[in-house]
N, C-alpha and C positions, 0 to 999 in steps of 0.2 A: 114947346112939344111937355105933356104931361109927365108927372110920376109913374104914373101907370105905365105909359109907353115907353118911356126908359128900363123900366126893370128887368125886361127880356135882354136887353143889350148891358145892363149891369150883371146878370147871371151868365151870358156868355162869357163876360171878360172874367169874371169870378173863375168861370170855369178854366178858360185858354192859361190865367197865372198858376192856377193849383197843377195844371199839366206840366207847365214849364218850371214849378218848386219841384215837382215829381221828379222829371227829367233832370235837373241839375244834383238833385240828390242822388237820384239812381248813376247818373256818370260820377261823382263824388266817391260814392260807394265801390263804384267797379274801379277808379282809379287807386281807390287803398286797397283791394282785393289783389290789382294788379303789383302794387307795389311789395305786399308781403310775399307773393309769388316770388317777384324777383330776389328778394329777401332770401326766400326759402332755396333758390336754386344756387344763388351767389354763397350762400352759406355752406351746402353739400359738394357743390363744385372746387371748393377750398380747402377743405379739411380731410384730413386722410384719417380719421377715426374708425370708420365702418371698415374700411381697407384693412387697417392692422388687426380688427378684429375677426374680420375672414380668416386671413392670414392664420392666426391662431388656433380659430377652428379648425381649417384643414391640415396643419402641419402637428398643432398638439393634440386635437381629439377626433384624427381620422378615423373610418370607419367606424362609426357611433353607431351601432345597430341598436335598436333599444334593447336594454338590457345587458351592454356591453360596459365594459371598465370607461371607455372612449365615450361613452353616451353621458355617463356620470361627470364626466373632466368637463365633457359640453352643458350640462346641465349649470356647474359651479361657477363657469367663466362666464354663460350668459346671464345669470343673475347676480353677477358681480357686474358686469356691465351696463346692465340696466338700472343699477343702483349710481353706477358713475355717471349715467347719462342726465339724471335727474329725477326719474320717477319719483313720483310722492311716495307710491307703495311698490314694492317687488314682493312675490310668494311664490311660493312650489304648490302645485295640485297635482294629489296623488294620481297614479295612472296605474291600472293592472293591462299588463302586457303580456303577450307571448314571448317565450325565450326561447328563440332557436341560434343553432351554433353549428357554424359550415365545416370545421375538419378537412381533411386531407380530400384533394379529388384529382384524379387523371384519368383520361379516356384516349385510348390508343386503336385505329384502323389499320386492319390487319389485312392483306390482299393478297392472295397466291398471285397475282398479275402484276401488279405496283412496289409490291412489298409493304412496309409497314411506316406510321406517321404517328406523333402524337399529337392529337388537337388541342385547341384552346378552349375550354369550357369553365364553365361557372354553375355552381350547384345552384337552383332555382330557393328562393326562401320559402319553408314550411315541408320542404322536401323531405322524404324518408330515405335515408342510406340504403347503399345494395346490402347484401349479405357479404357478412366477413369473406373476404379474398375476392369479393366484387364478382362480375358476372361478363363472361363471351359468349356472343350470340351472334345471329345475323340481325340486319337492319334493313328495313321497308322504310324507303320515302313517301311521303304522302304530304299534298299540298294544305289540304285544308278537311274539317270533320265529313262533311260530305262523300270526300273519297274515303276515307277511314270504312264509312258503310260500306261505299259500293265493295270494296275491296271483301270485306266481312273478316268475320272471326279465325277460318280456317287459314288462311295466308298473312295473319296478325298475328296469331296465339305463338307464346315463345320466344317472339322477336323485339327488337329495340324500335321503337316507330321513332324515324325522323322527319318532324317538321318541317318544312324549309318553303313557305309562302314569306317572301320578301314585302317589307312596306311600300307601297305606290309611289314610285318618284315621282308620277305625273300630278302629283297632288301638291298644289302650293303648299297648302295649311300642313305642315310636317306632323301636327295634332292628328289629322284625319289619316294621313298616312300611315302613323304610329298604330290608332285605334283600329285600322282594317288588318292590321297584324298580331296583333299582342293580346287577343284572344287564346292562340295556340299556345302563347307560355303558360296563362292562368288558368284554361281550363284543357290543356293537351293531355297531360300526365292521367287526368281523370275519365277522360273521352276514351285514351286509349287501353286505358286498364279495363274497361267495359268489353273490350274485344280480346283480351287475355295477353296483351303487351306485356313484356317485363320492365320496361325503362323506356322512356322519352329521352329524345336531343334534340333542341328549339333553337331553328334560326335566330338569332337575337334580334330583338324588334329596335332596327336602326336603320337609316337610310345611309348611312356610312357603308364603306365596303374597307375593313381593318382587318385586325387582329385583336382587338379587345371585345371579350364576350360582356355580353350585357344582361345581368341578370334579374332578377324581380320573384314574386311572389307567384307561388302555382297554388291551387286550391283543390282539397278534396273534397265532393260531399259523402255524406255518413253512407251511402248506399253503393261505395266503391272502394277497391283493394287498392290500396295507395303502392305507389311503385315511384321509384326513382326519377328525378327530372333534373336536368340541366340544360341550360345556353350553351352554345357555340358560338365563337366568332363567326362572323359574315363571309370572310375569306377561307375557314376552312368548311363552312357550310358548302361552298360553292366548290371547292375540294371534293368533299366526299361525296356530294350529287355526283361531280363530274368520273368518282371511282366507279360509284354504283353501277354506273352507266356502261363501263368499262368489264365488270366484276359484280354482279349481282349476289354472290354467295358469298362479300367479303363480311367479316366478322367486325364487331366491336367490344374491346377491353372495357368495361366501365368501372369505376371504384368510386364511391362515395361515404365518405366516414361521417355526416352531418347527424345532429343528435336535435330532437325535439324535448326539452328540458320543462319542468313544471312553471305556469305563470307566476311572472314575479311582479314588485312593483318599481315603477318610475315615476316620471313629474314631467308635466306642462310648468314652463316659468312662464310667470304672467308680471308685467310691469304694469302701471296707470297713470295719468294724468288725471287729477278730480277734476270735473266740470264745474266752471264758474257759474253757469244759469239752470242747466239741467242733467244735475250730475247722477241723476238715476235712468238715465238713459245712457246706452253705451255703443260705443264703436270701438270693432275689433280689429286689427290688422296684422298682419305673421304670415308664418311658414313654419315647417317642420324641422325640427332640430335634430332629428334624427337620419344618418344614413346607410348606406348598406357598407357592408365590411370592408368591402373591395375596394373602398374611393374614398375619397377625401372630401366628396360630396361639396365642393364648390358651387356649382351652380344648383346643385339636388339635394339640401336646400338652404346651404349656410348662407349663401348670399341675401335670399328670401328674409333669414332671421337675423342679419344684420341691418336691413333695410328698415325692418320696425324698428328696432333700437335707436337708428339713426333720426328715426322720424320724431319717438322720445327727445333725443338730443339738441336736434334745431327747434322742437318748440321751446325748449326749456332754456336752449342760446338763446332765441330772439325775443324772449318773453310772449308766446303767443299764448294765449290762455284758452283752451275750446269750453263751449257752452257745455257741451255734453262730454262725458268722460271717457277719455282716449285711451285704448289699451294697446299695449304691444304682446302678441303672444307667442311662444315658441312650444309647438306643438310636437309632442312626444308619440312616434308609433306610426308614422304616416303609412312608411313603407309597407308593413305587414298587415295590419288589421286596422286602421286607422280610429284606434280606443281614445287617442289623446283630443281628438276633436268632438267625439263621441262624450267624453267626461267633461268637457268644458260647457258642450250645451245642456249635459243631464245637470250638472248643478248651477248653472242659470238658470234653466226652467225649476230646480228646486227653490232656489233663493228667489223666485219671482221678478229677476232681472229683465229690463225691455231692452233688447237689442237692437236698434235703429239699423246699424248696416256693418258687414266685415266684408272684407278685403283679403283677399290672398293671393300673394306673393309667390309662386311654385311651378314656374315657367322658366328658369334660369333669369340670370342677369346680364343680357346681352339690351344692346339701346332700345329704349323705350319706344313702343308705338304709340299705346291707349289703354284703353278697358274695355271691360266687355261688363256689361250689365243684366242680372236676371230680373228685368222688370217690365212691368204692364207698359202698354204702348205709351200712354200718356204719361205715365213716368217718366219712360227712358227719353221722350222729348224734353223732358225738364231738364235732366239729367245731362243729355245731349249739347243743351244750350253753354254748359259750363267750359266746353271744348274750346270756345273762344279766349279763354284765359290761357291755355296750353299752346296757342300758335305761335307765341315767340319761341319757343322752346321744341318746334317741329314735331309736336304729340299732337297727333289728330284723328286716332281713331278712338270714336265711342261708340262702343258697338251694342248690338242685344247678344244676351247669352253669356255667361259669368258664374264668377264661383269658384269652390276646389271643394276637393274631400274632406279638409280638415274644419272649412266653417259650414259646408252644406250641412249637419245636425242644426245650425240656428237659424234655418229657413222656416223651420216651424216655429220659431219663436218671431216670426214677422221680421227677422234681419235681410235688409237687400244686401243678395249677393254680387260681390264684386271681384273680378279678375284680373288682377294684373298683366298687360299683356306686352311682352318685350319681342324683338325680332326671335323669330323661331329656328331659321333656317340651319344655326349649328346646334339646334339644344341636342339633338337624339344622338349626336356624334360622342355624347359626352355622357349622357343618360344611363343610370346605374350600371356605370361601366370605372374599370381603373383609370381611363382618361380624363375624368372629371376630376381635377386637380387646379390649386388657387394659378397656377401659370395661365391656365386658360380661360380668366376672368379679367377684363378690361377695367383699369381702376375708372376711366371716367363714365363707361358704362354703366358701372355699379355707382354712381354717385348722381346720373342721372335719374336713374331708377329712383333713389333714396328720394329725392328730390319729387320728383312726379308723385310717389305715392303721398307723400307729405303734405303736398299740393291738393290733392286730391278730397282726403281725410279732412283739411282743412275748409274747404269751399262747402263741401257735405254739411259740416257742423255749422257753416254760416248760414247757408242757404235754406237747409232741413228739407232736403229736395226727398 
């Protein structure tokens, strides 16, 4: 056989050998990544640092609404915790915030038929106060804004509007159920004001049936008269509704003494590990440091903050050197107006920073299910290929759709938006309520979430998807 005839055979063999070498190298790399993830989970599951940090936040900086003394204690503590975790650099980033203070609040229902009953309420953030001495007037129950229009100003004017649409418990995704009910909290006061209402009382946005009112922000466009707005616990919403059916002439006595003070300054807390290969590309992971003033803020969002700090600690402990610069960010003022996330993105844009990806943990710290990605179909397929590394840890959901309110402004800078997704079935029993306490967090679920987040950021950095 001539040399010319042998050339195709040599070419095939060369290609075959090259493919075998590629497969061997690929498998060796995969085994190395498996080992790193195993070490991340081992470290997270056998260390209690994050657990202790969350306990401190909940017990020593509870009620850390932006602008409060508790929020300043939280800033000081997480800054120190980031340094102790081994971050290369830690700094505070100034954020302008609205400064709202709750004050006293009470609500009583008075009926000639059923008598009197105190209702469990919580004033909504940014609400205005009642007039001195409060108000005492009739109540009208309404399910949604369409019904508000149908009933009209003649029947609503001078009364308190009671929005009583519950979250849809048939929806398996509890965030979808919450989303279907929360507009009455966000916009109910503004919409009712257009029809002459004197105040609104809103059923708490939760699937739970309990005596914890769930607060949150309400918003007023410039073209409406601001009226007081409070949330009522779901049990008392049921009671008020049943009393109204028996006595439509009953009255509510409502007092709120909240105040909207001038804007003030607070801080995002930022810690980073400088990248070893691409230091001018950034990956951000974090949560929001502020919580509502009525709660310890364990699930919303102390847990998300300490998980980001734990990522830094784990990398430093295990000697993991990311190619890109990895940041842990504690955002301030997510609950009221989101200026922490907006400020972080604005300064990044002003500096010309290249933000490769951003992950937000703000759905509680229950057992990890996976991640959501705001990505094109082609990129999503690549990201979903990473799911095989998480199979040993029973983390399987790599879905379309992801992000969060604090990292959302980074999308304009090209940052891949990622949402950490834990099991959500218990989350809205705690969200924005006094029920969101440290004892409601399971240490192993917190640790598993920390490991999952640190692992995903490691793989993203390695693969560059």
